[in-house]
C-alpha positions in Angstrom: -34.2 -22.5 -29.2 -34.8 -19.5 -30.3 -33.7 -17.4 -33.8 -32.3 -14.2 -33.7 -34.4 -11.7 -35.7 -33.5 -10.5 -38.6 -31.0 -7.8 -39.1 -34.2 -4.6 -39.6 -35.6 -6.4 -36.9 -33.0 -5.5 -34.5 -32.3 -2.5 -35.6 -36.4 -1.9 -35.1 -36.4 -2.8 -31.9 -32.6 -0.9 -31.2 -34.3 2.3 -31.9 -38.0 1.9 -30.7 -37.6 -0.6 -27.9 -34.4 -1.1 -26.6 -35.6 -2.7 -23.2 -37.4 -5.7 -25.5 -33.2 -6.3 -27.4 -32.5 -5.7 -24.0 -34.6 -9.0 -22.8 -33.9 -10.4 -25.6 -30.5 -10.5 -25.2 -30.4 -12.1 -21.5 -33.2 -14.5 -22.7 -30.9 -15.6 -25.7 -27.7 -15.4 -23.4 -29.6 -17.9 -20.5 -30.9 -20.1 -23.3 -27.2 -21.0 -24.8 -25.5 -20.7 -21.4 -28.6 -23.4 -20.0 -27.4 -25.8 -22.9 -24.5 -25.9 -22.3 -22.3 -28.1 -19.8 -23.1 -27.9 -16.9 -19.6 -28.2 -16.1 -19.5 -25.2 -18.0 -22.4 -23.2 -17.1 -20.1 -21.2 -13.8 -17.9 -19.9 -15.8 -20.3 -18.3 -19.1 -22.2 -16.8 -16.0 -19.2 -15.6 -14.7 -18.5 -14.1 -18.3 -21.9 -13.0 -19.0 -22.3 -10.7 -15.4 -18.5 -9.7 -16.8 -20.0 -8.5 -20.0 -23.7 -6.9 -18.0 -21.1 -5.2 -15.8 -18.7 -3.6 -19.2 -22.5 -2.4 -20.6 -23.7 -0.6 -17.4 -20.6 1.6 -18.0 -21.7 2.4 -21.4 -22.9 5.9 -21.8 -24.6 5.1 -24.8 -24.2 2.5 -27.1 -21.6 3.8 -29.3 -19.9 3.9 -26.4 -21.2 0.2 -25.0 -19.1 -1.1 -28.7 -15.7 0.6 -28.0 -15.9 -0.8 -24.7 -17.3 -4.3 -25.8 -14.9 -4.1 -28.6 -11.6 -3.2 -25.9 -12.7 -6.4 -23.1 -12.6 -9.0 -27.1 -9.0 -7.3 -27.6 -8.0 -8.3 -24.3 -9.2 -11.7 -24.1 -8.4 -12.4 -27.7 -4.5 -11.3 -26.0 -4.7 -12.8 -23.4 -5.5 -16.3 -25.2 -2.9 -15.9 -27.8 -0.5 -15.5 -24.7 -1.8 -19.2 -23.5 -1.6 -19.9 -26.8 1.8 -19.1 -27.5 3.4 -18.7 -23.9 1.0 -21.2 -21.2 4.0 -20.0 -18.8 3.6 -16.7 -18.9 -0.4 -16.9 -17.5 1.0 -18.3 -14.3 4.0 -16.1 -13.3 3.7 -13.7 -10.6 5.8 -10.7 -11.0 3.1 -8.5 -7.8 5.3 -6.7 -5.1 3.6 -7.6 -2.2 4.1 -4.4 0.6 3.4 -5.1 4.3 0.9 -2.2 5.2 1.4 -0.1 8.4 -1.9 1.6 10.0 -1.6 5.2 9.4 -1.9 5.0 13.9 1.5 2.8 14.8 3.1 5.1 12.5 2.4 8.2 14.6 3.5 6.1 17.5 7.0 5.0 15.9 
């Protein structure tokens, strides 16, 4: 398993070689997923894909950190809900409305 470079090395990479830092993040993430159980790998890959989408929305490193922090807070709230009120996760409160095609409205 790869070892994480020191903070100073990571900082230098972020400033001088951001593509190398991104490649390191991707390769270390993939290595961790590969070492997990077969049952967990699909969920971890889905989570990694979601994280990559959040990162892609970021305009700069600070914005990316804020977006990731918001995602983490949402996950923590969901985890707390699962611990404190597990039934709430399976309750559905959506209202289903019929879709009426616009051409059908003008015919009536």
